N, C-alpha and C positions, 0 to 999 in steps of 0.2 A: 707352971705356965702353960696355957692352952696353945695347941698348935694351930696355925693358920688353916683355913679350910683346904687349900690346895695341897699343903704339906701333909695334913691329916689324911687326905684321900690317897696321896701317894704312899704314905706309910701303911695304910690299910691294904692297899693293893700290892705292897712289897715291890714297888717300882722306883727306879732311880729318876731323879729330876733332870739328869743330863742325857744327851743323845747317845745311843750306842755306837754311833759312827764318829770317829775322830778324823774329820776332814783335813785338818792341818797336817796330820801324819800321812794321810793318803796323798795329798797334793805334793808334800815334800818327797815322798817315795817315788811318785810318778815323774817328777822333774828329774830326780837322780837317774831313774831308769831310762828316760828319754835321752838325757845327756850321754850316758854310757853307751847306749845303742848307737847313737850318731858317731861317737868317737870310735867305737869298735868297727862300725861299718866303713868309716874312712880308712881305718887301718887295713881292713881286709881288701878294700878297693885298691889301695896303694900297693899292697903285696901282690894282688892279682895282676895289676898292670905291669909290675916289675917282672912278672913271670912270663909275660907274653912277648914273643919275638916276631917281627915281620918276615924273618928269613925262614926258609924251609928247613925242616929237621932240626929246629932250634927252639928252645923254650918248652914250656909245659904244653901238653896236648889238650885238646878240647874236653876230653873225658876227665882228665885230671883236674882241670880248672872247674868243671861242673861239679865234680864230687867235692872238691875243696870248698867251693862256694856254699854247697848245701851244709857241710859240716860247720863252716863258719857261721852261717845263719843260726844254726842250733846253739852254738857256743854263745853267740851274741844274746840270744834270748835267755839262755840259762843265766849268764853272768848279769846282764842288765836288769832283767825282771827279778832275779833272785835278790840282788842288792836292793832294788826298790821295795820289794816286799818285806825284806828283813828290816829295813829302816822304818817302814810303816808300822810293823808290829812292835818294834822297839820304842818308837816315839809316841805310840798311841796312849790315850788316857787309861790309867789303871782302873779297872772296874771292881768295885767292892760288892760283897754280898751277892756274887754271881756264881752259879755252878760252873765247874771246870769244863763240862761239855759245852756250855753256852759260850764260855771264853774261847774255847777251841774253834767254835763255829764263827765267832766274831772275828778272830784273827784270820781265819781262812777267807772270810768275806772281805776283810781289809786288804789282804794280799791280792785277791782277784780284782777288786776295784782299783787298786794301785796299778796292776797290770793293764786293765782296760783304759784307764785315763792316760797312762804312759803311751799305749799304742796309738790312741787318738792324737796325742800331741806329736808323736814322732811322724805319723802319717801326714798330719797337717804341715809340719816343717818340711818334710821331704817333697810333698806336693807343691808347696810354695816355692821351694828351691828349683824344682824341675820346671815349673811354669815360668819362673824368672829366666832360666837359661834358655828355654825354648823361645820366649818372647824376645830376648836379646838377639838370639840367632836369626829370628824372623825379621826383626828390624834391620839388622846388618845386611841380610840377604836382599831385602827390599830396597835398601839404599844402593847396594851394588847394582842390582837390576835396573833401578831407575837411572843411575848414572850411566850405565852402559846404553840404555835405550836413548837417553838424551844425546850421548856422544855419537851413536850411530845415526840418529836422526839429523844431527847438525853437520856431520862430516860425510857420511855415506848414504844419504837419503836416496839419491838416484840409483846407487848400486843395490840397495836393499829392495827397492821397488822392482828393478829389473830381475833380481833373484827370485822374488815372489812370483813374478809373471812367468818365469821359466820353470816352475816346480809344480808337481802334482799332476792331476789328470788333464788340466788345461794344456800343459806343455806336451803331453803325450799326443793329444789330438792335433795340436799345432804342428808337431813333427810330421804327422801323417799327411798334412797338406803339401809338404815339400818333398815327399818321397818320389824317387824316380826309378824307372826300370833299370837304368844304368847305375850300378852301384859305384859311387865315387867317394873316396875317403879323403879327408883333408890331410895335408902333410903332417900337421902336428898331432893328429889323431884324437884331439880333445873333444871336438864337437861330436865325432862319431861315437866315441866311448860314452859320452854323456847321453846321447840319444838312445843307444843300446841299453844303457843303465836304466833309463826310464821305462823302456819296453820290458826289461826284466822285472822291474819293480811291479809293474802292472800285472805281469804274468804270474808272479808269485802270489800277489794279492788275490787274483781270481782263481788260482789253482792250476792253470794250464796256459800255454801260449797259443794265441790265435794262429791259424794257418798262414794268414797273410803276414803277420809279424814274423813267424818263423822263416818264411821264404825271404822276406826282406833282410832279416838279420843274417841269414845264410848267405845272401848275396854280398853283404858287407864283409863277412868273414872270408868268403871265397876270394874277393877282390884284394883283401889285405894279406892273406896267408898263402894264396895259390891253391887251396883245396878245391875239390869239386863241389858242386852245389849240394849233392847228396851227402858228402862227408861233412860239409859245413852245417847242414841242417841236423845231422846226427850229433854233431858237437853241441849244437844248441839244445837238443833234447837231453843229452847227457848232463850238460851244465845245469839245466832246469831241475833235473832229478837230484843232482848233488846239492843244489841250493835248497830244495824241499827237504832233503834228509837233514841238512845242517840246521834248517829252521825248526824241524820237528825235534831234533836233539836239543836245541837251545830251549825250546818250549818245555820239554820234559825236564831239563836241568832246572829251569826256573820253578816248575811245579814241585820237584823234589826238594829244592831249597825252601820253598814256602811251606811244604809239609814238615820239613825238619824244624823250621822256625816255630810252626804251630805246636809240634810235640814238645820242643824245648820250653815254650811258654806255658804249656799245660803242666809239664813236670815242675817248673819253677813255682807256679801257683800252688801245686799240691804240696811241695816241700815247704813253701812259705807258710801254708796253713798248718802243717805238722809242727814246724818250728814255733809258731805262735801258740799252739796248744801246749807245747813243752814249756814255753815261757810262762803261760798262765799257771801251769802246775808248779813250776819252780817258784813263782811269786807267792802262791798260796802256802806252800810248804815253808818257805823262808819266813813268811809273816808269822807262822806259828812258832818257829824257833825264836824270832825276835820278841814275840809277845811273852813267851815263857821266860826269856832272859830278862825282860822288863819287870815281870812280876817277881822273879827270884831276887833281883837286885833291890826291889822295894821291900821285900820281906826281911832282907839281911840288914836293913838300916835300923 
């Protein structure tokens, strides 16, 4: 019986009529790898949160948690990607009349494609979950802020308007209009402290206190404490210097924290990259083992 033209051409070229890619096995292995990675990440997150304590000198240290997280990421990649690759190799179609080197390459490619598809699925699921959590939090925050704004507007509208008029630079210059050469402090000391606070805020913002402001604040301090004018002004200078030092220290602390967060993010990205490379290697190796087991099982039948 004569062969069909396509079949004859394939036989002449020694090519199989089926694809060398077993997509069903790849998709199955990727699904398993994604599910395992999510399960193991959830387990690692739970163990990590259980190891953290809000109390000083209690619980695992930051270095221990960071090292453990890196090790766990590598374990997750090895286990999940390895299992997915092994299943892809074990479940793929058996290739007949194909050289062993070509079979090895195809199994390796199946393992790599399984890892790649699993990584994409896992990243999509994690991104979707993160965006859902962030969106829910943003909606809840917006509702709370909206409710507070409406409550303040309906109950304390006059008070909020008065507070806004008494804040910022406008209040500072308004205070200047009512200054007197005779320093008089109120019995409750609230208005005086508020006025001096506004002067201090402006002085810290500009970097120095104006001579007129220093004289005026010195008069208020002298009238309140019984100090001489010179000693009161010296106290003003000392307090301004201490406030500047505290602000500079706070700024440096914030910069150090931001730099530490930047380094931690860089290290996390680097180790995540390394762990994913390890996962790709694990998936390709496991796929070759699965493929060999598949072919060995077929030959023993």
